[in-house]
C-alpha positions in Angstrom: 27.9 -57.2 39.6 24.4 -58.6 38.7 21.9 -57.0 36.3 19.9 -55.2 39.0 23.1 -53.5 40.5 24.2 -52.5 37.0 20.8 -51.1 36.2 20.7 -49.1 39.5 24.2 -47.8 38.9 23.4 -46.7 35.3 20.2 -44.9 36.5 22.2 -43.1 39.2 24.8 -41.9 36.7 22.3 -40.8 34.0 21.9 -37.0 34.1 18.4 -35.7 34.9 17.2 -33.7 31.8 13.9 -32.5 33.0 13.5 -28.7 32.9 17.2 -27.8 32.9 17.0 -24.8 30.8 19.6 -22.9 32.8 22.3 -23.6 30.2 20.3 -21.9 27.5 20.9 -18.2 27.3 19.3 -16.1 24.6 21.9 -13.6 23.5 21.0 -9.9 24.0 20.3 -8.3 20.6 22.7 -5.5 19.7 20.4 -3.1 18.0 21.1 0.4 16.7 19.3 3.0 14.5 20.7 3.9 11.2 18.6 6.5 9.4 15.1 4.9 9.0 16.4 1.4 9.6 17.1 -0.7 12.6 20.4 -2.7 12.4 20.5 -5.9 14.4 24.3 -6.2 14.6 24.6 -9.7 16.1 21.9 -11.3 14.1 24.1 -14.1 12.7 25.5 -14.9 16.2 21.9 -15.2 17.6 20.8 -17.5 14.7 23.9 -19.6 15.3 23.2 -19.8 19.1 19.6 -20.8 18.4 20.9 -23.3 15.8 18.3 -22.1 13.3 18.4 -21.1 9.7 18.9 -17.3 9.5 16.2 -17.0 6.8 13.7 -18.7 9.1 14.6 -16.4 12.0 14.4 -13.4 9.8 10.9 -14.3 8.5 9.7 -14.6 12.1 11.2 -11.3 13.1 9.6 -9.6 10.1 6.2 -11.0 11.0 6.6 -10.0 14.7 7.5 -6.4 14.1 5.5 -6.0 10.9 8.2 -4.8 8.5 10.6 -6.0 5.8 14.2 -6.9 6.4 17.4 -8.0 4.6 20.6 -9.6 5.8 23.7 -7.7 4.6 27.1 -9.1 3.6 28.3 -8.9 7.2 25.4 -11.0 8.6 23.6 -8.1 10.1 19.8 -7.8 9.9 18.5 -4.5 8.5 14.8 -3.9 9.5 12.9 -1.1 7.8 11.7 1.3 10.5 12.7 2.1 14.0 12.5 -0.6 16.7 13.7 -0.6 20.2 16.0 -3.3 21.6 13.1 -4.5 23.9 10.9 -5.1 20.9 13.5 -7.2 19.1 14.2 -9.1 22.3 10.5 -9.9 22.8 10.4 -11.2 19.2 13.4 -13.4 19.8 11.9 -14.8 23.0 8.7 -15.6 21.1 10.8 -17.4 18.4 12.6 -19.4 21.0 9.4 -20.5 22.6 7.8 -21.4 19.3 10.7 -23.0 17.5 13.6 -23.9 19.9 12.5 -24.9 23.4 10.9 -28.3 23.7 7.4 -28.0 25.2 7.8 -31.4 26.9 11.2 -31.3 28.6 12.0 -27.6 28.4 15.4 -28.1 26.8 16.7 -26.2 23.7 18.1 -29.4 22.1 15.7 -29.4 19.2 15.8 -29.2 15.4 13.2 -28.3 12.9 11.9 -30.8 10.3 9.7 -30.1 7.3 6.7 -32.5 7.1 3.9 -32.0 4.6 4.8 -28.3 4.2 4.8 -27.6 7.9 7.6 -27.3 10.5 7.8 -29.9 13.2 10.1 -29.4 16.3 12.0 -32.7 17.1 13.6 -32.8 20.5 17.0 -34.6 20.6 16.9 -34.9 24.4 13.5 -36.5 25.1 12.3 -37.5 21.6 9.1 -35.5 21.6 7.7 -34.1 18.4 5.6 -31.1 18.3 4.0 -28.9 15.7 5.1 -25.3 15.5 3.0 -22.2 14.9 4.0 -22.1 11.2 
């Protein structure tokens, strides 16, 4: 096999990464009211699925819904006030768009890096670097 044939074969076998976000599913938040607090039961699972630091995700949710929050010993997020599941879901979608999904290729294969006090989203799939809203 000559070089050109090998190159053609390699290109045919290379998976197409453009816009294949179908494998990324944002988990549905399990939210319940407990007195004057909203308990996000599967918060730790969502943070793990997004592959993000729970403190960073918590800070974003606090800003989005305009309240304070704490993570309890079981990994649940306790938000002060009453919030519907749809409101928490919207805040998670905003977070995924701002900090997880690559704006170039649309894949969730990113990680956050700190540069000069700001977060930069680095895509492991296409190599793109983009500033985040923070």
